[in-house]
N, C-alpha and C positions, 0 to 999 in steps of 0.2 A: 775228256780225260779227267780223272779224279785221283789225285794223290794226296797224302796227308797235308802237304803244305801248298798245293797248287791244284787248281781246277780250271778247265777250259771248256766252254760250251760254244759251239759254232753251228750256225744254220746256213746251209748253202742251197740256194735255189738255182736250177739250171733250166734254161729254155733253149733247146738246140735250134739252129746250129751255133748261135753266137751271142748268148746273153747269160750272164752269171751275176748273182747277188749274194754277197757273203756278209754275215753279221757275226762277230766273235766277241765273247766276253770272257775275261780271265780274272781270277782271284789268286793272288800270291800272298802267303803269310810269311813274314820275316820278323823275327824278334818280337813275336806276340802281336804285331800289327798286320792288318789286312790291307792290301793294296788292290784296287780294282781297275781294270783296263778294259776298254772296249774299242772296237774298230768296225767300220762298215765300208764296203767297196762294191761298186757296180762296174761290170765290164759289158759293153755293148759294141759289137762289130768294130773292134779296133780302138775304141775310146774307153779309157778307164776314169772312173770317178771315185775319189777317196774322201770320206768325211773326216774333217779335222775339226779342232775346237772352234775355229772361226768360220767354218763353212765347208763346202765341197771344193775339191781341187780336181782339175781335169788334165789328163795327159793322153797322148796317142801312142798306140803300139802297132807293130807290124804283123802280129799273128793273125791268121785267117779265121780260125774257129777254136773252140775250146777243146782241151784234152778230154774233158768229161764227155763231150759229144763224140769225139773220135774213138775213145777207148771205153766209154761207159764209166762205171764206178772205178775201174782200174786206172783211169786217167788222173784222178786226184787223190785216191786213197793209197797211202804209202804201203799199207799192209797188202792190199789186193794187187798192187803193182808188182809184187814179188812172185805172183802166182806161176808165171811161165818158168822161172828159174827153179822154184820149188818142185814143180811137176817133173822137171828134168833131173834134179839133183837130190830131192828129198822124197817125201811121201805125203799123199793126201788121203786120209781115211774117213770113212763114213761114220758119223755120230748119230745121236738119237734125234727124234723129232721133238719139237717144242714150239712154244708160242713166243714170238717177238713182235712187240708193238701191235698186238691184236691179230697177227697173221701166223698161221702154222707154217713152220719151215723146218728144214733138216740141217743140223750142224755138219760141217766138213772141217776137219782139223788138219792144218798144214804143219808138217814137221821137217826138220833138216837134220842131216847127220851131225853128231857131236862126239866128243871124246868118249862119252859113256853110252853111246847109242843115239837113237833119234830124240830130238828135242822139239817140243811143240813151240811154234812161232806165233800162230794166230789161228782163229777159227772164223768161219763164215757160215751164217745160217741162210740157206737158199730156199725160196718158196717153190710152189708147184709150177710157176711160170718161169723158173730158172733165174729169178732175180734175187740179188742179195738183199736181205732184210736187216741183217746185223753183222758187223765184223768186230772181232774182239780179241784182245790179248789173253793169254791163258789165265792171268791173274785178274782180268777184267778191269785193270786200271785204265784201259782205253777201250771204249765201246763206241762204235760208229753205227748209227741207226739210219736206215734208208726207208723212205716212205713216199707215198704219192707218185709212184712210177707212172709215167705217161699221162699225168694230169696237167693240163695247160696252166702255166703261171705267167702273170704279166710282170715284166721287168722293164721299167722305164728309167730314163735318165732323171736326175734330180731337176727340179724347176730351174730354169736358166737364171733367175734372179738370186739363187742360192750358190751359184758357181762363182768362185772368186777370181781365178785367172787360169789361163791355159799354160800348161807346161809342155815342152817339146823334147 
């Protein structure tokens, strides 16, 4: 996400059925000063690890597997999560082909009814394997890039000597 006073970059790695690693960095500008924030979390088969200033914290969760694995990109992408409702109530139209992150894909634009007619909500660029490569708002203030589909990634728990205490 990139706005005049705020930007957020996040990297999410998913290894199905039950491993997710997220690193997020934010910059917010207020009163001419920039404030930077970062976070990191790992979820492995019901156990969450969250990096804090003094080390990793561990907690346990009851969920079985990840939304990303159950629903694909629609499991964590708020824009794509609306796809079923938009298909029923709005319109999805074919856009042009282009390149996103080095891959050729076709834009599909999702629109919903508004007072003055259809209003574009988001677009998704889909490759020849029917995988999303980029999801974006019409003004491109939010762009979500997908890459490395079906490439194995190793997600491990932090070293045990870096884990501070267990939360329940």
